[in-house]
C-alpha positions as CSV (number, residue, x, y, z in Angstrom):
1,M,0.0,0.0,0.0
2,N,1.2,3.5,-0.8
3,E,0.9,5.7,2.3
4,K,1.1,9.5,2.7
5,R,1.9,11.3,5.9
6,F,0.5,14.7,6.8
7,T,-0.4,16.8,9.8
8,L,-4.1,17.1,10.8
9,R,-5.5,19.6,13.2
10,M,-8.9,19.0,14.7
11,N,-11.0,20.0,17.7
12,A,-9.7,18.3,20.9
13,E,-13.2,16.9,21.8
14,L,-13.5,15.3,18.4
15,F,-10.1,13.8,18.7
16,E,-10.9,12.3,22.1
17,L,-14.1,10.8,20.7
18,I,-12.2,9.2,17.8
19,K,-9.4,8.0,20.2
20,Q,-12.0,6.3,22.4
21,T,-13.7,4.7,19.4
22,A,-10.3,3.5,18.2
23,E,-9.5,1.9,21.5
24,K,-12.9,0.0,21.4
25,N,-12.1,-1.1,17.9
26,K,-8.5,-2.1,18.8
27,R,-7.1,0.4,16.2
28,S,-4.7,3.3,16.5
29,T,-6.2,6.7,16.3
30,A,-4.7,7.2,12.8
31,K,-6.1,3.9,11.5
32,E,-9.5,4.8,13.0
33,I,-9.5,8.1,11.2
34,E,-8.5,6.3,8.0
35,F,-11.4,3.8,8.5
36,I,-13.9,6.5,9.1
37,L,-12.8,8.3,5.9
38,E,-12.9,5.2,3.8
39,D,-16.3,4.2,5.1
40,F,-17.7,7.7,4.3
41,L,-16.2,7.5,0.7
42,K,-17.6,4.0,0.2
43,R,-21.1,4.8,1.5
44,N,-21.2,7.9,-0.8
45,N,-19.9,6.1,-3.9
46,L,-16.8,8.3,-4.0
47,L,-14.1,5.6,-3.7
48,P,-12.6,4.6,-7.0
49,D,-13.7,1.1,-8.1
50,N,-10.1,-0.3,-7.8
51,Q,-10.2,0.6,-4.0
52,K,-13.6,-0.9,-3.1
53,E,-13.6,-4.3,-1.3
């Protein structure tokens, strides 16, 4: 997989909520954010066909 690093600033309360969700799902916070973004893109048919499961 090709990965890109970048800095993301967000509201502290939102970050804490994502962090708690990540812990429940046994993921890192970064992987939880990636999961949320991919899920949103899939549900809205915005993910290219070659990246859909």
